[in-house]
C-alpha positions in Angstrom: 28.0 12.1 4.6 25.1 14.3 3.5 22.3 15.5 5.6 19.4 17.9 6.1 16.9 18.5 8.9 13.5 20.1 8.8 10.8 18.5 11.0 8.1 19.5 8.5 9.9 17.8 5.7 11.8 14.5 5.3 15.2 14.8 7.0 18.1 12.5 6.1 21.6 11.3 6.6 23.3 9.4 3.9 26.6 7.4 4.0 28.3 5.0 1.5 26.1 2.0 2.5 22.6 3.6 2.7 20.7 6.2 4.6 18.4 7.1 7.5 15.3 9.2 6.6 13.2 10.8 9.3 9.7 12.3 9.3 8.5 9.9 6.5 4.7 9.6 6.2 4.8 6.9 3.4 6.8 5.2 0.7 5.3 6.4 -2.6 7.6 4.5 -5.0 10.0 1.7 -4.6 12.5 -0.1 -6.9 16.2 -1.1 -6.6 17.1 2.1 -8.3 14.7 4.7 -6.9 12.7 5.2 -3.7 10.3 8.1 -3.2 9.5 9.1 0.4 6.7 11.4 1.2 6.8 13.7 4.3 4.3 16.1 5.8 5.4 18.8 3.3 7.3 17.6 0.3 9.0 14.4 -0.9 12.4 13.1 -1.5 13.6 10.9 -4.4 16.4 8.6 -3.4 18.4 7.2 -6.4 21.1 4.6 -6.5 22.0 1.0 -7.0 20.8 -2.1 -5.1 18.4 -0.1 -2.9 16.3 -1.9 -0.4 14.2 -0.9 2.6 16.0 -2.2 5.6 13.5 -1.0 8.3 10.5 1.3 8.5 9.2 2.3 11.9 7.7 5.4 13.6 8.4 7.7 10.7 12.0 6.5 10.3 13.0 4.7 7.1 16.4 3.0 6.8 17.6 2.4 3.2 20.3 0.0 2.4 22.4 0.1 -0.8 24.5 2.6 -2.8 22.8 6.0 -2.6 24.1 8.3 -5.4 21.5 11.1 -5.3 18.8 12.6 -3.0 16.6 15.2 -4.6 13.4 17.1 -3.6 10.4 16.0 -5.5 7.8 18.6 -6.6 
């Protein structure tokens, strides 16, 4: 599992079947291979295969699929 926590930025926990992203303000980009999530300060690019948005509520986004990389976006 990977993870990071900073309330001013998008925080996340990723496992083999997807991930939970917190403090998300909006989904800026979405495809089955790439999702970009914007936070209060900064963004994250989630890359993988078969990605889908399972649930979005109250700043929490649940991504389903094989996540292979999470990187900060400029």
